The first five atom37 places (N, CA, C, CB, O) and aatype in JSON, in Angstrom:
{
  "aatype": [20, 20, 20, 20, 20, 20, 20, 20, 20, 20, 20, 20, 20, 20, 20, 20, 20, 20, 20, 20, 20, 20, 20, 20, 20, 20, 20, 20, 20, 20, 20, 20, 20, 20, 20, 20, 20, 20, 20, 20, 20, 20, 20, 20, 20, 20, 20, 20, 20, 20, 20, 20, 20, 20, 20, 20, 20, 20, 20, 20, 20, 20, 20, 20, 20, 20, 20, 20, 20, 20, 20, 20, 20, 20, 20, 20, 20, 20, 20, 20, 20, 20, 20, 20, 20, 20, 20, 20, 20, 20, 20, 20, 20, 20, 20, 20, 20, 20, 20, 20, 20, 20, 20, 20, 20, 20, 20, 20, 20, 20, 20, 20, 20, 20, 20, 20, 20, 20, 20, 20, 20, 20, 20, 20, 20, 20, 20, 20, 20, 20, 20, 20, 20, 20, 20, 20, 20, 20, 20, 20, 20, 20, 20, 20, 20, 20, 20],
  "atom_mask": [
    [1, 1, 1, 1, 1],
    [1, 1, 1, 1, 1],
    [1, 1, 1, 1, 1],
    [1, 1, 1, 1, 1],
    [1, 1, 1, 1, 1],
    [1, 1, 1, 1, 1],
    [1, 1, 1, 1, 1],
    [1, 1, 1, 1, 1],
    [1, 1, 1, 1, 1],
    [1, 1, 1, 1, 1],
    [1, 1, 1, 1, 1],
    [1, 1, 1, 1, 1],
    [1, 1, 1, 1, 1],
    [1, 1, 1, 1, 1],
    [1, 1, 1, 1, 1],
    [1, 1, 1, 1, 1],
    [1, 1, 1, 1, 1],
    [1, 1, 1, 1, 1],
    [1, 1, 1, 1, 1],
    [1, 1, 1, 1, 1],
    [1, 1, 1, 1, 1],
    [1, 1, 1, 1, 1],
    [1, 1, 1, 1, 1],
    [1, 1, 1, 1, 1],
    [1, 1, 1, 1, 1],
    [1, 1, 1, 1, 1],
    [1, 1, 1, 1, 1],
    [1, 1, 1, 1, 1],
    [1, 1, 1, 1, 1],
    [1, 1, 1, 1, 1],
    [1, 1, 1, 1, 1],
    [1, 1, 1, 1, 1],
    [1, 1, 1, 1, 1],
    [1, 1, 1, 1, 1],
    [1, 1, 1, 1, 1],
    [1, 1, 1, 1, 1],
    [1, 1, 1, 1, 1],
    [1, 1, 1, 1, 1],
    [1, 1, 1, 1, 1],
    [1, 1, 1, 1, 1],
    [1, 1, 1, 1, 1],
    [1, 1, 1, 1, 1],
    [1, 1, 1, 1, 1],
    [1, 1, 1, 1, 1],
    [1, 1, 1, 1, 1],
    [1, 1, 1, 1, 1],
    [1, 1, 1, 1, 1],
    [1, 1, 1, 1, 1],
    [1, 1, 1, 1, 1],
    [1, 1, 1, 1, 1],
    [1, 1, 1, 1, 1],
    [1, 1, 1, 1, 1],
    [1, 1, 1, 1, 1],
    [1, 1, 1, 1, 1],
    [1, 1, 1, 1, 1],
    [1, 1, 1, 1, 1],
    [1, 1, 1, 1, 1],
    [1, 1, 1, 1, 1],
    [1, 1, 1, 1, 1],
    [1, 1, 1, 1, 1],
    [1, 1, 1, 1, 1],
    [1, 1, 1, 1, 1],
    [1, 1, 1, 1, 1],
    [1, 1, 1, 1, 1],
    [1, 1, 1, 1, 1],
    [1, 1, 1, 1, 1],
    [1, 1, 1, 1, 1],
    [1, 1, 1, 1, 1],
    [1, 1, 1, 1, 1],
    [1, 1, 1, 1, 1],
    [1, 1, 1, 1, 1],
    [1, 1, 1, 1, 1],
    [1, 1, 1, 1, 1],
    [1, 1, 1, 1, 1],
    [1, 1, 1, 1, 1],
    [1, 1, 1, 1, 1],
    [1, 1, 1, 1, 1],
    [1, 1, 1, 1, 1],
    [1, 1, 1, 1, 1],
    [1, 1, 1, 1, 1],
    [1, 1, 1, 1, 1],
    [1, 1, 1, 1, 1],
    [1, 1, 1, 1, 1],
    [1, 1, 1, 1, 1],
    [1, 1, 1, 1, 1],
    [1, 1, 1, 1, 1],
    [1, 1, 1, 1, 1],
    [1, 1, 1, 1, 1],
    [1, 1, 1, 1, 1],
    [1, 1, 1, 1, 1],
    [1, 1, 1, 1, 1],
    [1, 1, 1, 1, 1],
    [1, 1, 1, 1, 1],
    [1, 1, 1, 1, 1],
    [1, 1, 1, 1, 1],
    [1, 1, 1, 1, 1],
    [1, 1, 1, 1, 1],
    [1, 1, 1, 1, 1],
    [1, 1, 1, 1, 1],
    [1, 1, 1, 1, 1],
    [1, 1, 1, 1, 1],
    [1, 1, 1, 1, 1],
    [1, 1, 1, 1, 1],
    [1, 1, 1, 1, 1],
    [1, 1, 1, 1, 1],
    [1, 1, 1, 1, 1],
    [1, 1, 1, 1, 1],
    [1, 1, 1, 1, 1],
    [1, 1, 1, 1, 1],
    [1, 1, 1, 1, 1],
    [1, 1, 1, 1, 1],
    [1, 1, 1, 1, 1],
    [1, 1, 1, 1, 1],
    [1, 1, 1, 1, 1],
    [1, 1, 1, 1, 1],
    [1, 1, 1, 1, 1],
    [1, 1, 1, 1, 1],
    [1, 1, 1, 1, 1],
    [1, 1, 1, 1, 1],
    [1, 1, 1, 1, 1],
    [1, 1, 1, 1, 1],
    [1, 1, 1, 1, 1],
    [1, 1, 1, 1, 1],
    [1, 1, 1, 1, 1],
    [1, 1, 1, 1, 1],
    [1, 1, 1, 1, 1],
    [1, 1, 1, 1, 1],
    [1, 1, 1, 1, 1],
    [1, 1, 1, 1, 1],
    [1, 1, 1, 1, 1],
    [1, 1, 1, 1, 1],
    [1, 1, 1, 1, 1],
    [1, 1, 1, 1, 1],
    [1, 1, 1, 1, 1],
    [1, 1, 1, 1, 1],
    [1, 1, 1, 1, 1],
    [1, 1, 1, 1, 1],
    [1, 1, 1, 1, 1],
    [1, 1, 1, 1, 1],
    [1, 1, 1, 1, 1],
    [1, 1, 1, 1, 1],
    [1, 1, 1, 1, 1],
    [1, 1, 1, 1, 1],
    [1, 1, 1, 1, 1],
    [1, 1, 1, 1, 1],
    [1, 1, 1, 1, 1],
    [1, 1, 1, 1, 1]
  ],
  "atom_positions": [
    [[52.46, -46.75, 17.02], [51.06, -46.97, 16.89], [50.85, -48.51, 16.76], [50.48, -46.16, 15.65], [51.88, -49.05, 16.34]],
    [[49.8, -49.4, 16.98], [48.84, -50.33, 16.76], [47.84, -50.47, 16.51], [48.71, -50.76, 17.22], [46.98, -50.26, 17.37]],
    [[47.56, -50.82, 15.44], [45.96, -51.16, 14.79], [45.55, -52.39, 15.06], [45.79, -51.09, 13.2], [46.07, -53.41, 14.59]],
    [[44.8, -52.37, 15.68], [43.74, -53.47, 15.74], [43.03, -54.22, 14.7], [42.83, -53.02, 16.34], [42.48, -53.59, 13.8]],
    [[42.97, -55.64, 14.74], [42.42, -55.95, 13.38], [41.02, -55.58, 12.78], [42.47, -57.22, 13.3], [40.55, -56.05, 11.74]],
    [[40.41, -54.61, 13.68], [38.76, -54.57, 13.65], [39.12, -53.5, 13.09], [37.61, -54.58, 14.98], [38.17, -53.01, 12.49]],
    [[40.36, -52.7, 12.95], [40.74, -50.94, 12.48], [40.96, -50.22, 13.91], [39.16, -49.94, 11.5], [41.72, -49.28, 13.69]],
    [[40.68, -50.25, 15.08], [40.56, -49.24, 15.96], [42.13, -49.12, 16.46], [39.43, -49.58, 17.12], [42.82, -50.14, 16.46]],
    [[42.7, -47.8, 16.89], [43.96, -47.91, 17.06], [44.12, -48.77, 18.96], [44.63, -46.14, 16.75], [43.22, -49.12, 19.71]],
    [[45.38, -48.81, 19.12], [44.75, -49.31, 20.54], [45.74, -48.35, 21.03], [44.79, -51.12, 21.14], [46.81, -48.14, 20.46]],
    [[45.12, -47.44, 22.78], [45.47, -46.53, 23.19], [46.67, -46.31, 24.35], [44.45, -46.18, 23.39], [47.2, -45.39, 24.98]],
    [[46.8, -48.32, 24.18], [47.33, -48.6, 25.73], [49.26, -48.46, 24.98], [46.59, -50.8, 26.66], [50.22, -48.75, 25.69]],
    [[49.41, -47.96, 23.49], [50.65, -47.87, 23.39], [51.03, -46.35, 23.56], [51.04, -48.5, 22.16], [50.45, -45.28, 23.42]],
    [[52.48, -46.84, 24.0], [52.88, -45.69, 24.37], [53.71, -44.45, 23.6], [53.46, -46.06, 25.26], [54.05, -43.34, 24.0]],
    [[53.9, -45.22, 22.15], [54.24, -43.95, 21.28], [53.26, -43.41, 21.11], [54.82, -44.05, 20.06], [52.21, -43.91, 21.49]],
    [[53.33, -42.02, 20.4], [52.48, -41.17, 20.28], [51.36, -41.51, 19.46], [53.04, -40.16, 19.94], [51.57, -42.25, 18.49]],
    [[50.02, -41.03, 19.72], [49.62, -41.54, 18.3], [49.04, -40.28, 17.95], [48.55, -42.9, 18.14], [49.09, -39.26, 18.64]],
    [[48.33, -40.42, 16.52], [47.82, -39.04, 15.65], [46.55, -39.42, 14.83], [49.07, -38.45, 14.48], [46.76, -40.11, 13.83]],
    [[45.41, -39.11, 15.07], [44.34, -39.3, 15.03], [44.38, -38.81, 13.72], [43.55, -38.85, 16.03], [45.47, -38.4, 13.3]],
    [[42.9, -38.75, 12.64], [42.51, -38.63, 11.38], [42.11, -36.78, 11.95], [41.11, -39.98, 10.75], [41.59, -36.49, 13.02]],
    [[42.51, -35.85, 10.93], [42.1, -34.62, 11.14], [43.37, -33.71, 10.48], [41.77, -34.41, 12.74], [44.35, -34.08, 9.84]],
    [[43.04, -32.65, 10.82], [44.07, -31.28, 10.54], [45.46, -31.43, 11.21], [43.39, -29.79, 11.21], [45.37, -31.04, 12.38]],
    [[46.48, -31.77, 10.96], [47.14, -31.48, 11.94], [48.23, -30.72, 10.63], [47.58, -32.85, 13.09], [49.01, -31.45, 10.02]],
    [[48.15, -29.04, 10.3], [48.64, -28.32, 9.69], [49.03, -27.25, 10.74], [47.88, -28.04, 8.63], [48.44, -26.17, 10.82]],
    [[50.56, -27.79, 11.93], [50.93, -26.83, 12.44], [51.82, -25.84, 12.1], [51.14, -27.17, 13.19], [51.97, -24.88, 12.86]],
    [[52.36, -25.91, 11.17], [53.58, -25.28, 10.41], [52.94, -24.46, 9.16], [54.71, -26.54, 9.83], [53.55, -23.5, 8.69]],
    [[51.92, -24.79, 8.75], [51.21, -23.86, 7.62], [51.19, -22.28, 7.47], [49.86, -24.13, 7.71], [50.71, -21.28, 8.01]],
    [[51.76, -22.56, 6.72], [51.55, -20.77, 6.44], [50.97, -19.85, 6.03], [52.02, -20.29, 6.03], [50.79, -19.77, 4.82]],
    [[50.45, -18.75, 6.96], [49.25, -18.33, 6.6], [49.29, -17.23, 5.17], [48.66, -17.68, 7.95], [50.36, -16.78, 4.77]],
    [[47.87, -16.88, 4.47], [47.48, -16.44, 3.5], [47.96, -15.16, 3.52], [46.27, -16.61, 3.35], [47.66, -14.57, 4.56]],
    [[48.66, -14.48, 2.68], [48.86, -12.6, 2.93], [47.37, -12.37, 3.2], [49.51, -11.41, 1.27], [46.47, -13.21, 3.04]],
    [[47.26, -11.26, 3.58], [46.33, -10.7, 4.18], [45.58, -9.68, 2.84], [47.01, -9.95, 5.54], [44.44, -9.23, 2.96]],
    [[46.22, -9.51, 1.94], [45.43, -7.96, 1.16], [44.99, -9.8, -0.36], [47.41, -5.6, 0.29], [44.4, -9.51, -1.4]],
    [[45.44, -11.43, -0.07], [45.16, -12.08, -1.06], [43.68, -12.86, -0.28], [46.54, -13.0, -1.61], [42.66, -13.16, -0.92]],
    [[43.84, -13.06, 0.96], [42.94, -13.77, 1.9], [41.85, -13.4, 2.13], [43.33, -13.91, 2.95], [40.86, -14.04, 2.48]],
    [[42.08, -11.63, 1.82], [40.85, -10.4, 1.46], [40.21, -10.87, 0.75], [41.1, -9.07, 0.85], [39.05, -11.14, 1.05]],
    [[40.7, -11.13, -0.43], [40.48, -11.05, -1.91], [39.71, -12.04, -2.57], [41.65, -11.04, -2.57], [38.94, -11.93, -3.53]],
    [[40.26, -13.69, -1.47], [39.35, -14.45, -1.35], [38.33, -15.23, -0.9], [39.53, -14.63, -1.47], [37.67, -16.24, -1.17]],
    [[38.49, -14.23, -0.01], [36.73, -14.4, 1.01], [35.87, -13.76, 0.65], [36.54, -13.97, 2.54], [34.72, -14.15, 0.84]],
    [[36.16, -12.23, -0.17], [34.96, -11.31, -0.39], [34.76, -12.01, -2.15], [35.42, -9.22, -0.16], [34.14, -11.34, -2.97]],
    [[35.19, -13.0, -2.43], [35.17, -12.73, -3.78], [33.94, -14.13, -3.86], [36.94, -12.78, -4.71], [33.36, -14.57, -4.85]],
    [[33.84, -14.59, -2.32], [32.48, -15.52, -2.2], [31.02, -14.71, -2.3], [32.49, -16.32, -0.64], [31.09, -13.48, -2.34]],
    [[29.59, -15.39, -2.35], [28.63, -14.63, -1.58], [28.28, -15.55, -0.61], [27.43, -14.09, -2.34], [28.45, -16.77, -0.66]],
    [[27.78, -14.88, 0.28], [27.11, -15.81, 1.93], [26.01, -15.23, 2.08], [27.97, -15.64, 3.6], [25.73, -14.04, 2.11]],
    [[25.15, -16.54, 2.22], [24.02, -16.13, 3.14], [23.66, -15.25, 4.5], [23.73, -17.08, 3.42], [24.35, -15.37, 5.52]],
    [[22.71, -14.49, 4.44], [22.33, -13.85, 5.5], [23.2, -12.62, 5.22], [22.51, -14.62, 6.85], [24.16, -12.64, 4.45]],
    [[22.77, -11.52, 5.93], [22.58, -10.28, 5.87], [24.01, -9.88, 7.22], [20.72, -9.9, 6.18], [23.73, -9.49, 8.36]],
    [[25.4, -10.08, 6.73], [26.65, -9.56, 7.54], [27.36, -8.19, 7.3], [27.71, -10.52, 7.36], [27.07, -7.52, 6.3]],
    [[28.05, -7.87, 7.96], [29.3, -7.03, 7.84], [30.69, -6.82, 8.51], [28.93, -6.09, 7.95], [30.91, -7.06, 9.7]],
    [[31.35, -6.49, 7.86], [32.95, -7.4, 8.68], [33.18, -6.35, 9.92], [34.89, -7.44, 7.38], [32.9, -5.15, 9.86]],
    [[33.5, -6.74, 10.56], [34.54, -6.26, 11.88], [35.28, -5.76, 11.95], [35.1, -6.79, 12.5], [35.4, -4.55, 12.15]],
    [[36.24, -6.77, 11.75], [37.99, -6.89, 12.0], [38.22, -7.51, 11.14], [38.71, -7.54, 13.23], [37.51, -8.47, 10.82]],
    [[39.26, -7.15, 10.52], [40.2, -8.34, 9.49], [40.47, -9.79, 10.27], [42.0, -7.63, 9.1], [40.35, -9.95, 11.49]],
    [[40.84, -10.77, 9.37], [40.65, -12.36, 9.89], [42.31, -12.38, 9.96], [39.7, -13.76, 8.6], [43.12, -11.75, 9.27]],
    [[42.56, -13.46, 11.22], [43.54, -13.59, 12.13], [44.49, -13.77, 11.38], [43.44, -14.51, 13.08], [44.69, -13.46, 10.2]],
    [[45.29, -14.49, 12.42], [46.55, -15.45, 11.79], [45.9, -16.75, 11.38], [47.86, -15.84, 12.95], [46.04, -17.31, 10.3]],
    [[45.07, -17.2, 12.56], [44.55, -18.94, 12.07], [43.55, -18.77, 11.57], [44.23, -20.16, 13.14], [42.79, -19.72, 11.41]],
    [[43.19, -17.4, 11.11], [41.72, -17.44, 10.04], [42.68, -17.51, 8.91], [40.38, -15.87, 9.96], [42.39, -18.44, 8.16]],
    [[43.59, -16.91, 8.59], [44.22, -16.73, 7.64], [44.75, -18.51, 6.77], [45.37, -15.69, 8.3], [44.69, -18.77, 5.57]],
    [[45.12, -19.24, 7.67], [45.42, -20.28, 7.71], [44.05, -21.01, 7.32], [46.08, -20.53, 8.89], [43.98, -21.86, 6.44]],
    [[43.22, -20.67, 7.91], [41.79, -21.78, 7.31], [41.93, -21.39, 6.18], [40.02, -21.62, 7.82], [41.95, -22.46, 5.57]],
    [[42.06, -20.48, 5.33], [41.62, -19.58, 3.83], [42.86, -20.46, 2.88], [41.96, -17.26, 3.93], [42.49, -21.01, 1.85]],
    [[44.26, -20.53, 3.29], [44.92, -21.23, 3.04], [44.29, -22.91, 2.87], [45.8, -20.88, 3.9], [44.23, -23.33, 1.71]],
    [[43.92, -23.68, 3.78], [43.31, -24.89, 3.62], [41.93, -25.05, 2.64], [43.04, -25.28, 4.98], [41.53, -26.06, 2.05]],
    [[41.3, -23.58, 2.68], [40.31, -23.57, 1.66], [40.81, -23.48, 0.24], [39.44, -22.5, 1.89], [40.15, -23.91, -0.71]],
    [[41.93, -22.96, 0.13], [42.48, -22.72, -1.17], [42.83, -23.92, -1.8], [43.59, -21.89, -1.14], [42.83, -24.16, -3.01]],
    [[43.18, -24.8, -0.68], [43.58, -26.34, -1.39], [42.75, -27.32, -1.2], [44.83, -26.98, -0.92], [43.14, -28.49, -1.24]],
    [[41.45, -27.0, -0.96], [40.66, -27.84, -0.65], [40.06, -28.43, -1.93], [39.79, -27.3, 0.23], [39.84, -27.86, -3.0]],
    [[39.77, -30.12, -1.46], [39.48, -30.73, -2.73], [38.2, -30.61, -3.48], [39.65, -31.96, -2.57], [38.26, -30.86, -4.69]],
    [[36.72, -30.18, -2.81], [35.57, -30.12, -2.83], [35.11, -29.02, -2.54], [35.14, -30.88, -2.29], [35.34, -28.68, -1.37]],
    [[34.3, -28.03, -3.39], [33.57, -26.98, -2.92], [32.87, -27.38, -1.64], [32.64, -26.53, -3.95], [32.92, -26.26, -1.12]],
    [[32.25, -28.14, -0.72], [31.64, -28.43, 0.55], [32.41, -27.94, 1.51], [31.4, -29.78, 0.79], [31.98, -27.32, 2.48]],
    [[33.69, -28.21, 1.27], [34.97, -27.91, 2.22], [35.48, -26.45, 2.49], [36.18, -28.62, 1.6], [35.76, -25.63, 3.37]],
    [[35.42, -26.71, 0.84], [35.72, -25.49, 0.98], [35.37, -23.96, 1.6], [35.77, -25.49, 0.21], [36.02, -23.12, 2.23]],
    [[33.51, -24.04, 0.9], [33.16, -23.3, 1.93], [32.79, -23.64, 3.0], [32.49, -22.69, 1.71], [32.17, -22.74, 3.57]],
    [[32.9, -24.84, 3.74], [32.53, -24.65, 5.47], [33.59, -23.95, 5.57], [32.44, -26.01, 6.67], [33.23, -22.77, 5.6]],
    [[35.4, -24.09, 5.69], [36.13, -23.27, 5.85], [36.04, -21.85, 5.43], [36.94, -23.74, 5.52], [36.52, -21.04, 6.23]],
    [[35.64, -21.5, 4.6], [35.29, -20.05, 4.34], [34.04, -19.22, 5.01], [35.08, -20.0, 2.93], [34.06, -18.0, 5.18]],
    [[33.02, -20.04, 5.36], [31.95, -20.02, 6.04], [32.24, -20.04, 7.63], [31.15, -21.09, 5.57], [31.43, -19.73, 8.5]],
    [[33.2, -20.36, 7.78], [33.74, -20.85, 9.59], [34.19, -19.36, 9.34], [35.31, -22.47, 10.16], [33.23, -18.6, 9.49]],
    [[35.62, -18.59, 8.94], [35.48, -17.37, 8.92], [35.23, -16.44, 8.95], [35.5, -17.17, 8.8], [35.31, -15.6, 9.84]],
    [[34.86, -16.42, 7.91], [33.13, -14.98, 7.6], [32.28, -14.86, 8.79], [31.6, -15.59, 6.18], [31.8, -13.8, 9.18]],
    [[32.12, -15.99, 9.35], [31.15, -15.88, 10.51], [31.8, -14.99, 11.76], [30.77, -17.45, 11.03], [31.16, -14.18, 12.44]],
    [[33.58, -15.38, 11.97], [34.34, -15.29, 13.03], [34.56, -13.36, 12.36], [35.88, -16.72, 13.15], [34.61, -12.57, 13.3]],
    [[34.63, -12.98, 11.57], [34.88, -11.93, 11.27], [33.75, -10.75, 10.76], [35.75, -12.25, 10.51], [33.91, -9.7, 10.13]],
    [[32.66, -11.32, 11.26], [31.35, -10.13, 10.67], [30.42, -10.17, 11.95], [30.24, -10.73, 8.97], [30.37, -10.71, 13.06]],
    [[29.78, -9.37, 11.24], [28.39, -9.12, 13.1], [27.22, -9.3, 11.74], [28.24, -6.51, 14.57], [27.48, -9.21, 10.54]],
    [[26.12, -9.52, 12.27], [24.65, -9.38, 11.4], [24.28, -8.31, 11.52], [23.47, -10.17, 11.73], [24.35, -7.75, 12.61]],
    [[23.63, -7.55, 10.12], [23.07, -6.17, 9.95], [21.78, -6.35, 9.66], [23.69, -5.33, 8.91], [21.68, -7.23, 8.8]],
    [[20.52, -5.8, 10.07], [19.12, -5.44, 9.7], [18.88, -6.03, 8.25], [18.89, -3.81, 9.73], [19.82, -6.11, 7.47]],
    [[17.56, -6.46, 7.9], [17.61, -6.59, 6.78], [17.55, -5.71, 5.63], [16.99, -7.21, 6.74], [17.42, -4.7, 6.31]],
    [[17.54, -5.29, 4.5], [17.48, -3.62, 3.59], [16.04, -3.94, 3.74], [18.27, -3.27, 1.58], [15.74, -5.14, 3.81]],
    [[14.78, -2.75, 3.82], [13.61, -2.3, 3.56], [13.14, -3.42, 2.12], [13.75, -0.54, 3.31], [12.36, -4.38, 2.1]],
    [[14.05, -2.75, 0.94], [13.71, -3.49, -0.37], [15.08, -4.18, -0.61], [13.2, -2.44, -1.7], [16.22, -3.73, -0.74]],
    [[14.25, -6.18, -0.65], [15.35, -7.26, -0.85], [15.6, -7.21, -2.34], [14.91, -8.83, -0.35], [16.46, -7.94, -2.84]],
    [[14.7, -6.19, -3.24], [14.83, -6.6, -4.62], [16.34, -5.27, -5.38], [12.83, -6.39, -5.46], [16.72, -5.17, -6.54]],
    [[16.69, -4.71, -4.49], [17.32, -3.71, -4.79], [18.98, -3.81, -3.94], [16.3, -2.49, -4.44], [18.92, -3.58, -2.73]],
    [[20.11, -4.06, -4.41], [21.22, -4.38, -3.34], [21.51, -2.81, -2.79], [22.78, -5.23, -4.12], [21.21, -1.73, -3.29]],
    [[21.96, -3.04, -1.97], [22.25, -1.77, -0.8], [23.65, -2.19, 0.17], [20.65, -1.62, 0.44], [24.06, -3.14, 0.85]],
    [[24.12, -0.69, -0.27], [25.41, -1.15, 0.09], [25.45, -0.74, 1.53], [26.59, -0.56, -0.8], [24.8, 0.15, 2.1]],
    [[26.42, -1.62, 2.04], [26.17, -1.67, 3.53], [27.94, -1.09, 3.58], [25.59, -3.56, 4.39], [28.24, 0.04, 3.98]],
    [[28.82, -1.98, 3.15], [30.21, -1.1, 3.66], [31.36, -1.37, 2.6], [30.85, -1.64, 5.33], [31.44, -2.24, 1.72]],
    [[32.18, -0.42, 2.95], [33.19, -0.56, 1.87], [34.44, -0.95, 2.76], [33.41, 0.88, 0.91], [34.58, -0.57, 3.92]],
    [[35.39, -1.83, 2.01], [36.61, -2.11, 2.59], [37.59, -1.95, 1.85], [36.71, -3.22, 3.04], [37.73, -2.61, 0.81]],
    [[38.64, -0.83, 2.37], [39.81, -0.92, 2.0], [40.94, -1.6, 2.35], [40.04, -0.11, 2.0], [40.87, -1.92, 3.54]],
    [[42.43, -2.12, 1.58], [42.94, -2.65, 1.82], [44.29, -2.28, 0.52], [42.15, -3.73, 2.13], [44.5, -2.87, -0.54]],
    [[44.82, -1.41, 0.96], [46.13, -1.14, -0.18], [45.2, 0.27, -0.65], [46.52, -2.74, -1.79], [44.6, 1.18, -0.08]],
    [[45.59, -0.31, -2.56], [44.93, 0.67, -3.22], [43.67, -0.03, -3.69], [45.78, 1.31, -4.33], [43.48, 0.11, -4.9]],
    [[42.79, -0.73, -3.07], [41.9, -1.56, -3.91], [40.36, -1.54, -2.62], [42.84, -3.45, -4.33], [40.18, -1.71, -1.41]],
    [[39.89, -1.36, -3.34], [38.23, -1.0, -2.47], [37.3, -2.12, -2.62], [37.24, 0.43, -3.16], [37.1, -2.29, -3.82]],
    [[36.66, -2.95, -1.88], [35.74, -4.21, -2.24], [34.25, -3.39, -1.24], [36.59, -6.22, -1.45], [34.19, -3.29, -0.01]],
    [[33.12, -2.89, -2.36], [32.3, -2.86, -1.73], [31.23, -4.36, -1.53], [31.87, -1.74, -2.21], [31.01, -5.17, -2.43]],
    [[30.72, -4.45, -0.26], [30.36, -5.18, 0.11], [28.52, -4.57, 0.24], [31.33, -5.56, 1.17], [28.25, -3.43, 0.61]],
    [[27.24, -5.83, -0.25], [26.29, -5.38, -1.18], [25.19, -6.27, 0.08], [26.49, -5.93, -3.17], [25.54, -7.36, 0.53]],
    [[24.19, -5.74, 0.39], [22.93, -6.52, 0.64], [22.26, -7.01, -0.29], [22.09, -5.93, 1.23], [21.22, -6.38, -0.47]],
    [[22.48, -8.28, -1.26], [21.81, -8.25, -2.33], [20.3, -9.86, -2.35], [23.25, -8.3, -3.57], [20.4, -11.06, -2.62]],
    [[19.32, -9.14, -2.01], [18.79, -10.23, -1.9], [18.93, -10.82, -0.6], [19.21, -10.94, -2.82], [18.83, -10.05, 0.35]],
    [[19.22, -12.42, -0.3], [19.26, -12.98, 0.95], [20.2, -13.51, 1.21], [18.48, -13.68, 1.22], [20.19, -14.52, 1.9]],
    [[21.37, -12.93, 0.68], [22.82, -12.83, 0.07], [23.68, -11.56, 0.81], [22.67, -12.53, -1.71], [22.92, -10.59, 0.9]],
    [[24.93, -11.27, 1.33], [25.89, -10.93, 1.77], [27.01, -10.89, 0.49], [26.09, -11.77, 2.9], [27.74, -11.88, 0.49]],
    [[27.26, -9.88, -0.63], [28.37, -9.81, -1.38], [28.96, -8.96, -2.3], [28.36, -10.57, -1.82], [28.42, -7.85, -2.33]],
    [[30.12, -9.14, -3.27], [31.19, -7.78, -3.32], [30.59, -7.78, -4.46], [33.03, -7.74, -3.22], [30.14, -8.7, -5.13]],
    [[30.62, -6.51, -4.65], [29.62, -6.19, -5.9], [30.9, -5.26, -6.96], [27.89, -4.96, -5.27], [30.6, -4.13, -6.58]],
    [[31.67, -5.11, -7.65], [32.55, -4.43, -8.05], [32.42, -3.03, -8.49], [32.95, -5.05, -8.8], [31.3, -2.59, -8.71]],
    [[33.69, -2.1, -8.68], [33.54, -0.37, -8.13], [31.64, -0.36, -9.5], [35.87, 1.34, -8.99], [30.62, 0.25, -9.16]],
    [[31.74, -1.08, -10.74], [30.57, 0.04, -11.13], [29.23, -0.9, -10.89], [30.68, 0.71, -12.98], [28.64, -1.03, -11.96]],
    [[28.72, -1.44, -10.02], [28.27, -1.89, -8.87], [27.44, -0.91, -8.88], [29.12, -2.1, -7.73], [27.8, 0.22, -9.18]],
    [[25.35, -1.41, -8.35], [24.49, -0.16, -8.4], [24.64, 1.28, -8.18], [23.73, -0.33, -7.72], [24.31, 1.98, -9.13]],
    [[25.17, 2.01, -6.86], [25.47, 2.8, -6.52], [26.87, 3.54, -6.56], [25.05, 2.56, -5.8], [27.14, 4.69, -6.2]],
    [[27.68, 2.58, -7.09], [29.15, 2.99, -6.63], [29.47, 3.65, -5.73], [29.76, 3.55, -7.35], [28.97, 4.68, -5.28]],
    [[31.09, 2.56, -5.14], [31.36, 2.78, -3.92], [32.19, 3.92, -3.48], [31.81, 1.78, -3.54], [32.45, 4.28, -2.34]],
    [[32.62, 4.5, -4.82], [33.88, 5.56, -4.36], [32.88, 6.78, -3.87], [35.16, 6.13, -5.88], [33.4, 7.7, -3.25]],
    [[31.78, 6.8, -4.08], [30.91, 7.76, -3.33], [30.47, 7.87, -2.04], [29.98, 7.78, -3.79], [30.06, 8.87, -1.46]],
    [[30.63, 6.47, -1.56], [30.09, 5.99, 0.14], [30.88, 7.29, 0.94], [30.86, 3.99, 0.86], [31.9, 7.97, 0.96]],
    [[29.44, 7.02, 1.61], [30.09, 7.72, 3.14], [30.88, 7.23, 3.92], [29.27, 7.98, 4.1], [30.95, 6.01, 4.09]],
    [[31.61, 8.08, 4.51], [32.66, 7.71, 5.73], [32.34, 7.0, 6.9], [33.17, 8.84, 6.31], [33.26, 6.34, 7.38]],
    [[31.1, 6.97, 7.54], [30.95, 5.7, 8.32], [30.51, 4.16, 8.01], [30.18, 6.04, 9.14], [30.01, 3.29, 8.73]],
    [[31.12, 4.22, 5.77], [30.83, 3.1, 5.95], [32.28, 2.15, 5.54], [29.51, 2.89, 5.17], [32.35, 0.97, 5.19]],
    [[33.38, 3.19, 5.73], [34.26, 2.95, 4.78], [34.89, 2.11, 6.06], [35.07, 4.27, 3.89], [34.69, 2.5, 7.21]],
    [[35.78, 0.74, 5.73], [36.8, 0.37, 6.6], [37.43, 0.11, 6.32], [36.86, -0.19, 7.26], [37.33, -0.96, 5.73]],
    [[39.24, 0.95, 6.41], [40.38, 0.82, 6.23], [41.34, -0.71, 6.9], [40.72, 2.11, 6.71], [41.57, -0.76, 8.11]],
    [[41.72, -1.62, 6.17], [41.86, -2.77, 6.85], [43.49, -2.16, 7.42], [41.68, -4.36, 5.79], [43.76, -2.0, 8.61]],
    [[44.73, -1.81, 5.93], [45.59, -1.4, 6.56], [45.84, -0.71, 8.15], [45.81, -0.84, 5.77], [46.68, -1.19, 8.91]],
    [[45.07, 0.36, 8.49], [44.79, 0.99, 10.22], [44.53, -0.08, 11.24], [43.31, 2.03, 10.37], [44.95, -0.23, 12.39]],
    [[43.54, -0.91, 10.35], [43.79, -1.92, 11.43], [44.55, -3.36, 12.25], [43.11, -2.08, 11.37], [44.52, -4.11, 13.22]],
    [[45.3, -2.97, 10.8], [46.39, -4.46, 11.32], [47.89, -3.31, 11.72], [46.9, -6.14, 9.37], [48.07, -2.09, 11.62]],
    [[48.7, -4.4, 12.17], [49.89, -4.09, 12.18], [51.08, -4.48, 11.23], [50.09, -4.35, 13.19], [52.21, -4.04, 11.44]]
  ]
}
């Protein structure tokens, strides 16, 4: 590869040109349980609920987020995965009180998702209404969705 004096790459060069960006094809994905725990440890703007587990490519993005040097880079990667695996839900009638929207179960761990003000976030089991008493329609079992 030849780089001209002004900093531009000479594309007429027949050798392979590698441009700046993410080139981690051999990156191992984060295990699904760890990816889920890392993803749900963040609070996200808007009201959303999870509809599917993260794919292998999305779990690779989570690995990149774990290694990110800056918070903005980490949140950009995590937010992209979050928006891919969730759908919007209507806002709660009382935004001052957290509302349980979904309980995600993976193995022996449960992750209760709440609509809290203008955000969607996980509140541990000791949260406002206790996720253990959640209705069946709010439960999503990740182990049954993945092979």
